[in-house]
C-alpha distance (Angstrom), angle and dihedral (degrees) to the residues before:
residue distance angle dihedral
M1 . . .
K2 3.78 . .
H3 3.82 100.8 .
I4 3.81 133.5 30.7
I5 3.80 103.6 -142.9
S6 3.81 110.9 134.6
C7 3.79 140.4 9.9
E8 3.78 88.2 -119.8
Q9 3.82 86.8 78.9
F10 3.79 94.7 66.3
D11 3.79 132.0 83.7
A12 3.81 132.1 -173.4
D13 3.82 95.2 -96.6
W14 3.80 92.8 51.6
L15 3.82 91.4 47.2
E16 3.80 92.0 50.8
R17 3.80 91.0 50.7
L18 3.82 92.5 48.2
F19 3.80 93.2 48.2
N20 3.80 91.7 47.9
L21 3.79 88.5 52.7
A22 3.82 91.2 49.5
D23 3.82 89.1 49.6
D24 3.80 90.6 52.8
M25 3.79 91.7 47.9
M26 3.80 90.4 53.1
E27 3.79 92.0 48.7
H28 3.82 97.4 40.5
P29 3.82 108.7 22.3
E30 3.81 90.8 156.9
N31 3.80 89.6 70.0
Y32 3.80 92.7 63.6
T33 3.80 105.1 41.2
Q34 3.80 92.5 106.9
S35 3.81 101.1 28.5
L36 3.82 92.8 111.7
R37 3.79 96.8 31.2
H38 3.81 113.2 156.9
K39 3.82 91.2 16.4
V40 3.82 120.4 124.6
I41 3.81 119.0 -152.6
A42 3.79 125.7 -172.5
T43 3.80 123.7 -145.4
M44 3.81 110.8 -158.2
F45 3.79 117.3 -178.2
F46 3.79 119.0 -176.2
E47 3.82 88.9 173.7
P48 3.82 130.0 45.5
S49 3.78 118.2 -85.3
T50 3.77 138.3 168.8
R51 3.81 111.0 167.5
T52 3.80 98.4 30.3
R53 3.79 96.0 46.9
L54 3.79 97.3 41.2
S55 3.81 94.7 43.2
F56 3.80 90.6 50.1
E57 3.80 91.4 47.7
A58 3.81 91.4 46.8
A59 3.81 88.7 48.8
I60 3.81 91.1 51.1
M61 3.80 92.4 51.7
R62 3.82 94.8 43.7
L63 3.81 88.4 55.9
G64 3.80 91.4 53.5
A65 3.82 96.1 -108.6
R66 3.78 126.8 128.1
N67 3.77 124.9 -118.1
I68 3.79 131.9 -143.5
S69 3.76 113.5 -172.8
T70 3.77 147.6 -175.7
E71 3.79 110.2 -167.5
N72 3.80 98.2 -171.6
A73 3.77 103.5 29.2
R74 3.79 93.6 160.9
E75 3.80 90.0 68.0
A76 3.81 103.7 15.2
S77 3.79 103.1 51.6
S78 3.79 138.0 62.7
A79 3.80 88.0 -83.4
T80 3.80 84.6 89.2
K81 3.81 87.6 61.3
G82 3.78 92.9 53.4
E83 3.79 99.4 -96.2
T84 3.78 111.7 156.6
L85 3.77 121.2 -120.5
E86 3.80 89.3 -117.9
D87 3.80 92.8 56.3
T88 3.80 91.5 46.7
I89 3.80 91.6 52.3
R90 3.81 93.4 46.7
V91 3.79 89.6 55.0
V92 3.82 98.5 42.7
A93 3.82 91.3 46.8
G94 3.80 87.4 62.3
Y95 3.81 90.3 60.3
T96 3.80 99.8 43.6
D97 3.79 150.4 44.9
G98 3.81 94.3 -133.8
I99 3.81 141.6 3.8
V100 3.80 125.6 -140.5
M101 3.80 107.7 -162.2
R102 3.81 138.0 -177.8
H103 3.78 116.5 -173.4
F104 3.79 138.8 173.0
D105 3.83 94.3 -130.5
K106 3.79 116.6 88.5
D107 3.81 94.0 -137.2
A108 3.82 98.0 38.3
A109 3.80 97.7 108.2
L110 3.79 92.3 51.4
R111 3.81 91.2 48.2
A112 3.79 89.9 50.1
A113 3.80 92.8 49.3
Q114 3.79 91.4 52.2
V115 3.82 91.8 63.1
S116 3.81 103.8 27.1
S117 3.79 123.3 105.1
V118 3.83 90.6 -163.1
P119 3.82 131.3 53.3
I120 3.81 117.5 -73.6
F121 3.80 116.7 -148.7
N122 3.79 111.4 -159.3
A123 3.81 105.9 -137.5
G124 3.81 92.7 178.1
S125 3.78 130.9 -39.0
G126 3.80 118.2 -155.2
S127 3.79 113.7 -71.6
G128 3.79 90.8 -34.1
A129 3.80 118.3 78.0
H130 3.79 142.5 -4.4
P131 3.81 103.0 173.7
T132 3.79 99.2 170.0
Q133 3.81 90.3 53.9
A134 3.80 89.8 52.3
L135 3.80 89.4 49.9
L136 3.79 92.3 54.6
D137 3.82 90.3 44.0
M138 3.80 89.9 55.6
Y139 3.79 90.9 43.1
T140 3.80 89.5 55.5
I141 3.80 89.5 53.2
H142 3.81 87.9 49.3
K143 3.82 91.0 51.2
C144 3.81 88.6 52.8
N145 3.81 88.0 60.2
K146 3.77 96.0 -115.8
S147 3.78 122.5 146.9
F148 3.80 114.6 -121.9
N149 3.79 91.2 -144.3
H150 3.82 113.8 79.0
L151 3.82 89.3 14.1
S152 3.81 120.7 157.3
V153 3.81 116.6 -152.4
A154 3.80 133.4 176.3
V155 3.81 114.8 -153.7
V156 3.78 107.1 -160.2
G157 3.79 137.1 -164.9
D158 3.79 126.4 3.3
L159 3.79 103.3 25.4
L160 3.80 92.4 158.1
F161 3.81 100.6 63.4
G162 3.82 99.8 14.6
R163 3.79 105.9 115.8
T164 3.80 91.1 -177.3
V165 3.81 89.1 60.7
H166 3.80 91.8 45.5
S167 3.80 91.0 54.7
L168 3.79 96.2 40.7
I169 3.79 95.3 55.2
K170 3.82 89.9 52.6
L171 3.80 90.1 55.9
L172 3.80 91.9 45.5
A173 3.80 89.1 52.6
V174 3.82 89.5 62.7
Y175 3.81 88.6 74.7
D176 3.80 134.5 67.3
H177 3.81 129.2 -98.9
V178 3.80 95.0 3.3
I179 3.81 117.9 165.7
I180 3.81 117.9 -158.2
Y181 3.80 122.2 -169.7
G182 3.80 114.9 -159.4
L183 3.80 108.7 -152.4
S184 3.80 111.1 -172.4
S185 3.76 144.9 113.4
R186 3.78 116.4 -86.9
H187 3.82 93.6 -103.6
F188 3.81 92.0 53.5
A189 3.79 99.1 43.3
L190 3.79 122.5 140.4
P191 3.83 109.7 -82.6
K192 3.78 116.5 -107.3
E193 3.80 93.8 -114.2
Y194 3.82 90.1 65.1
V195 3.79 93.9 42.8
D196 3.81 87.9 52.2
Y197 3.81 90.5 47.2
L198 3.79 90.8 56.0
K199 3.78 91.7 47.7
I200 3.81 92.2 51.0
H201 3.81 89.5 51.4
N202 3.82 93.2 48.2
A203 3.79 95.9 -113.1
T204 3.80 117.0 142.2
Y205 3.80 115.8 -121.8
I206 3.82 121.6 -166.1
P207 3.82 119.3 -177.7
C208 3.80 116.2 -151.1
E209 3.79 140.5 168.2
S210 3.80 105.0 -150.7
F211 3.80 140.0 45.6
D212 3.80 85.9 -124.6
E213 3.81 88.7 70.2
L214 3.81 92.3 61.2
P215 3.81 120.6 90.5
E216 3.79 114.2 -107.1
N217 3.81 91.2 -127.9
I218 3.81 96.2 52.0
D219 3.81 111.7 146.8
V220 3.81 101.1 -139.7
I221 3.79 137.2 18.0
Y222 3.81 110.0 -164.1
N223 3.80 108.9 -169.1
T224 3.82 124.1 -171.0
R225 3.76 139.1 -173.8
T226 3.80 124.7 -114.4
Q227 3.82 108.6 -94.0
L228 3.81 96.3 -130.3
E229 3.81 91.7 168.8
R230 3.81 90.0 65.8
F231 3.80 97.5 53.8
T232 3.79 116.4 124.6
E233 3.80 95.1 167.1
S234 3.79 114.8 66.7
D235 3.79 92.6 -161.5
L236 3.80 95.3 63.6
A237 3.79 108.6 114.8
P238 3.80 112.4 -155.5
K239 3.78 118.7 -140.4
E240 3.78 115.8 -156.2
F241 3.78 120.3 -147.0
I242 3.79 101.1 -149.8
V243 3.78 121.8 -154.3
N244 3.79 110.2 -155.1
K245 3.79 131.0 157.5
K246 3.80 92.6 -82.2
V247 3.81 93.0 51.7
L248 3.80 95.0 44.2
N249 3.80 92.3 48.8
R250 3.79 91.9 62.4
F251 3.81 87.6 68.5
S252 3.79 132.0 73.0
D253 3.79 124.7 -81.5
E254 3.82 84.9 -117.7
T255 3.82 94.7 57.0
I256 3.80 113.0 105.4
L257 3.81 125.2 -151.4
L258 3.81 117.8 -141.5
H259 3.80 133.2 -179.4
P260 3.83 128.5 174.6
L261 3.83 90.5 -141.4
P262 2.93 156.7 -119.4
R263 3.76 93.9 100.2
N264 3.75 127.9 -164.1
A265 3.81 118.5 -176.7
E266 3.80 97.8 -38.8
I267 3.81 94.1 95.1
S268 3.79 117.1 42.0
P269 3.83 116.8 -136.5
D270 3.80 87.9 -127.5
V271 3.81 89.2 80.4
D272 3.83 96.4 49.4
D273 3.81 92.4 98.2
D274 3.79 94.4 45.4
P275 3.84 109.8 112.8
R276 3.81 88.6 -132.1
A277 3.82 91.5 61.1
M278 3.81 102.9 93.7
Y279 3.81 103.3 162.4
F280 3.81 97.9 107.9
K281 3.80 91.9 46.9
Q282 3.80 86.3 45.6
A283 3.81 90.4 57.3
H284 3.81 91.4 48.6
Y285 3.81 92.4 48.7
G286 3.80 86.2 59.0
M287 3.79 92.3 75.5
W288 3.82 92.9 55.3
V289 3.79 93.5 46.3
R290 3.80 90.8 49.6
M291 3.79 90.7 47.6
A292 3.81 89.1 54.6
L293 3.80 91.0 46.0
L294 3.82 94.4 50.0
H295 3.79 92.4 44.8
D296 3.80 94.4 48.0
T297 3.80 97.2 42.6
I298 3.80 101.3 41.9
L299 3.80 96.6 42.4
N300 3.81 92.8 47.2
Q301 3.81 101.1 42.9
């Protein structure tokens, strides 16, 4: 595929191939140090980023490519002069072999792909999609030796604005007999379009309002922070669902705890050393998944 825009592009066979490639890169990184030699890849971030930007840039360098970057493109690019996103992409595509882009508009990645002559990698677009995060989330589950079929997952927190949740449930829906529990307050519930998506793809969705409503043997708890930067209504009162040692200990030893990071108060530091807490490994797996994604997409365009 030329562009990486949405999780709706992916199927189970493609995911298996990508994850096998990421596994091989982790085991034999020396085999890939020159795979993108002489390639130039731009990272353009119109919103703040730490893990996504740095893991992409580390991935670019570990593959032997060169990186040109604008960290704060919203304020440090010609966007401040009124240049359209489309014009920016047309120009940058002429300098590069691929563009990694994060943007505050929900449809920005699609707009970029429509005018770009090189692959666009959606590194987060508004409250809509964050496909590469979902890929590394699923890869983490894979590394924990869990089967994607018959998987049970609780997505927790801000399900309204959380683009990582929106992308993850679309990947989960690729597989059979998946059960997704949506734990949130009423004001931050999963939007109907995603509930309908799960229904169409025969995934079971169960909304709930307490950790007590989750099965003790659930496979994955995926906690998220409240996306305060996306609020348009000042009267929305966020409710945090905090995972501390007491909460985590009501679940199985086989349950894993994920978080896309950054976290605020929704995961207590007292669980950081628990072997079920996988969120720092999850962040590190992101570099390998993005290496596999860059390698596969750019070499096969």
